[in-house]
C-alpha positions in Angstrom: 46.4 26.0 36.0 46.8 22.5 37.5 49.2 23.8 40.1 46.6 26.4 41.3 43.9 23.7 41.5 46.2 21.4 43.5 47.0 24.3 45.9 43.3 25.0 46.4 42.5 21.4 47.1 45.4 21.1 49.5 44.0 24.2 51.4 40.6 22.6 51.6 42.1 19.5 53.3 43.6 21.6 56.1 41.8 21.6 59.4 40.3 24.7 60.9 43.4 25.4 63.0 46.8 23.9 62.2 50.5 24.6 62.8 52.2 26.5 60.1 56.0 26.5 59.8 58.2 28.8 57.8 61.8 30.1 57.8 62.6 33.7 58.6 66.1 35.0 59.1 67.5 31.5 59.3 65.2 30.5 62.0 62.2 28.1 61.8 59.0 29.7 63.0 56.0 27.6 63.9 52.7 29.2 64.9 49.0 28.5 64.7 47.2 29.3 61.5 43.5 29.5 60.8 41.7 28.1 57.8 39.1 31.0 57.7 36.7 29.1 55.5 36.2 26.4 58.1 35.8 28.7 61.1 32.3 28.8 62.6 30.8 31.7 64.3 30.1 30.3 67.8 30.0 33.2 70.3 29.9 33.4 74.0 28.8 36.7 75.8 31.8 38.6 77.1 34.5 36.6 75.2 35.0 39.2 72.5 35.7 41.9 75.1 38.4 39.6 76.6 39.9 39.1 73.2 39.7 42.8 72.4 41.4 43.8 75.7 44.2 41.3 75.0 44.6 42.6 71.5 45.0 46.2 72.7 47.8 45.1 75.0 49.7 42.9 72.5 49.2 44.5 69.1 52.2 45.6 67.1 52.5 49.4 67.5 52.9 50.0 63.7 50.8 47.3 61.9 48.4 46.6 64.8 48.5 42.9 63.9 48.8 40.1 66.5 49.2 36.4 66.2 46.4 33.9 67.2 48.9 32.2 69.6 49.7 35.4 71.5 46.0 36.1 72.2 45.5 32.5 73.1 48.3 32.5 75.7 47.1 35.8 77.2 43.4 35.0 77.4 43.5 31.2 78.0 41.1 30.6 75.2 41.8 28.2 72.4 42.6 29.5 68.9 39.4 27.9 67.7 37.3 30.0 70.1 39.2 33.2 69.3 38.8 32.6 65.5 35.1 32.0 66.0 34.6 35.2 67.8 36.7 37.2 65.4 34.8 35.7 62.4 31.4 36.6 64.1 32.6 40.2 64.3 33.8 40.1 60.7 30.4 38.7 59.6 28.6 41.5 61.5 30.8 44.3 60.0 33.7 43.3 57.8 35.4 46.7 58.2 36.2 45.9 61.8 38.6 43.0 61.2 41.8 42.7 59.2 43.6 39.4 58.5 46.9 38.7 57.0 48.9 35.6 56.1 52.4 34.3 56.3 54.6 33.4 53.4 52.9 30.1 53.0 49.5 31.7 52.6 48.3 30.6 56.1 46.2 33.0 58.1 48.4 33.7 61.1 47.6 37.3 62.2 44.6 39.5 62.7 43.8 43.0 63.9 40.8 45.0 64.9 40.2 48.2 62.8 37.5 49.4 65.1 35.8 48.6 68.4 34.1 45.2 68.0 31.9 45.6 71.1 
């Protein structure tokens, strides 16, 4: 029980966006991760359509997930801004957004399950 409590407290100390590193296939992978509980819902008109268009181009053909970093590079928006827009869509209708985590439990991927516009 103490281990679970320590893990929960460690998660609360993490900032809204941080770098997550894990090993896969003998290679070290570092990517942006989002602490979903700390993300606000600041929206700017037109920004979600830019994110959605980028997601349609970059999504994995099978799982439909994409990393926050790939969308950030394509749109020129910060991961914080993208996460805020995606969370606003999630708060409006939770069935439109899917999120997943890497092996460390860090939120590194998301997908749209419907049109967020």
